[in-house]
C-alpha positions in Angstrom: -1.7 -8.5 12.5 -1.3 -8.3 16.3 -1.5 -10.7 18.6 -5.4 -10.1 18.8 -5.6 -10.5 15.0 -3.7 -13.6 15.0 -5.7 -15.1 17.9 -9.1 -14.1 15.9 -7.8 -15.8 12.9 -7.1 -19.0 15.0 -10.5 -18.8 16.8 -12.5 -18.3 13.5 -10.8 -21.4 12.0 -9.2 -19.4 9.2 -7.0 -21.9 7.4 -3.3 -20.8 6.7 -2.9 -19.5 3.1 -1.0 -21.8 0.8 1.6 -20.2 -1.1 1.1 -16.9 1.1 -1.0 -13.6 0.5 -0.5 -11.9 -2.7 -0.3 -8.2 -2.8 -1.0 -6.5 -6.1 0.4 -3.1 -7.2 -1.7 -0.2 -6.2 0.1 1.9 -9.0 1.7 1.3 -12.1 5.3 1.8 -12.6 8.8 0.6 -11.5 9.3 -1.3 -8.1 12.2 0.2 -6.1 13.7 -0.8 -2.9 11.9 0.9 0.1 15.4 2.0 1.3 15.6 4.5 -1.5 12.7 6.5 -0.6 14.0 9.8 0.6 12.2 9.7 3.9 13.5 8.2 6.8 10.2 6.9 8.1 10.0 4.9 5.3 13.7 4.1 4.4 14.5 2.9 7.9 11.2 0.9 7.9 9.7 2.5 10.9 6.5 2.1 9.8 7.0 -1.3 8.3 8.6 -3.1 5.5 7.6 -3.4 1.8 8.6 -1.7 -1.6 8.2 1.7 -3.3 6.8 2.2 -6.8 8.0 5.1 -9.2 4.6 5.8 -10.5 3.0 6.1 -13.8 -0.8 6.5 -14.7 -3.3 8.5 -12.6 -4.9 5.9 -10.0 -4.1 4.2 -6.9 -6.0 0.9 -6.4 -6.8 -1.4 -3.6 -3.7 -3.8 -3.2 -5.8 -6.3 -1.7 -9.4 -7.3 -0.7 -10.2 -5.6 2.6 -11.6 -2.6 4.3 -10.2 0.7 4.0 -9.2 2.0 7.3 -8.0 5.6 6.7 -7.9 7.9 3.7 -5.8 11.1 4.7 -7.6 14.2 4.4 -5.2 15.4 1.9 -6.0 12.1 -0.4 -2.3 11.4 -0.8 -2.3 8.0 1.3 -4.5 5.4 2.6 -4.6 2.3 4.7 -6.3 -1.2 4.1 -6.7 -4.4 6.3 -7.4 -7.4 4.7 -9.7 -10.3 6.0 -6.5 -12.1 6.9 -5.3 -9.3 9.2 -2.6 -7.8 7.0 -2.4 -4.0 7.5 -1.1 -2.1 4.3 -0.2 1.6 4.0 0.1 3.2 0.5 1.5 6.7 0.6 1.9 8.6 -2.9 5.4 10.7 -2.9 7.5 12.6 -0.5 6.0 15.9 0.6 2.6 15.6 -0.9 0.9 16.2 2.4 2.0 19.8 2.0 -0.3 20.2 -1.4 -3.2 19.8 1.2 -5.1 17.7 -1.3 -4.2 19.4 -4.6 -3.5 16.9 -7.2 -5.5 14.1 -5.7 -9.1 13.0 -5.8 -10.8 10.5 -3.5 -12.7 7.8 -5.2 -13.6 5.4 -2.3 -14.5 6.0 1.4 -13.1 5.0 4.9 -14.8 1.9 6.1 -15.6 0.6 2.5 -15.1 -3.0 1.6 -13.1 -3.2 -1.6 -11.6 -5.9 -3.9 -8.0 -5.9 -5.1 -8.0 -3.4 -8.1 -10.8 -1.3 -7.0 -9.9 2.5 -7.6 -9.3 4.6 -4.2 -7.6 7.7 -5.4 -6.9 9.7 -8.6 -3.9 11.8 -8.9 -2.6 14.3 -11.5 1.0 13.0 -12.2 2.0 15.9 -14.1 1.1 18.2 -11.5 2.7 16.3 -8.7 5.9 16.0 -10.5 6.3 19.8 -10.6 5.2 20.2 -7.0 7.4 17.5 -4.8 11.0 16.4 -4.6 10.1 12.7 -5.0 7.2 10.6 -6.5 8.3 7.4 -4.8 5.2 5.7 -3.6 5.9 3.3 -0.5 3.6 0.4 -0.2 4.2 -0.8 3.4 3.1 -3.8 5.6 2.5 -2.0 8.8 2.1 -5.1 10.8 5.5 -6.9 10.4 5.4 -8.5 13.9 3.3 -11.4 12.7 4.8 -11.9 9.2 7.1 -15.0 8.7 8.5 -13.8 5.4 8.0 -11.0 2.6 8.8 -12.1 -0.6 9.4 -8.7 -2.6 9.2 -8.8 -6.4 11.1 -6.4 -8.8 10.7 -4.7 -12.1 7.8 -2.9 -14.0 4.3 -3.5 -12.7 0.7 -2.7 -13.8 -1.7 -1.4 -11.1 -4.2 -4.3 -10.1 -2.6 -6.8 -12.2 1.1 -7.5 -11.0 2.1 -8.9 -7.6 4.5 -6.6 -5.8 5.0 -8.9 -2.9 3.8 -12.3 -1.3 3.4 -12.5 2.6 3.4 -15.4 4.8 1.8 -15.2 8.1 
């Protein structure tokens, strides 16, 4: 949430969220520190801070209520913005862009309003395991400049049900 988002929130009278904003697992699997993703852009938090998930299952879900901003043409990643101004980016694996969409199916559209847990993308885990060097899936908060704290969780998570981190704005 850049300065303008913060100003919009103040002007609109949106109250502070007691206990922070919960971000749910967009994918099932085990939480891994973002620093372990074998891609410098994520590991060094160039695009923001967050966690990664070693995936299971076959769906990527909306981690928060909000609006789908961008779904990459190759259907391997998407961004979403919450009504509170959080900007999240979910990116399946490392090297998946090279597959040009193979192994992925789009289930939602850019600009669509979604609720946490709604299906965004479908993926073929078995196929993708054979194609790329890492399936670690970063879930990144892109607008860290306005975040007071980011409380990251650990362990196994189920998509749409378990919180992966809580954001204080």
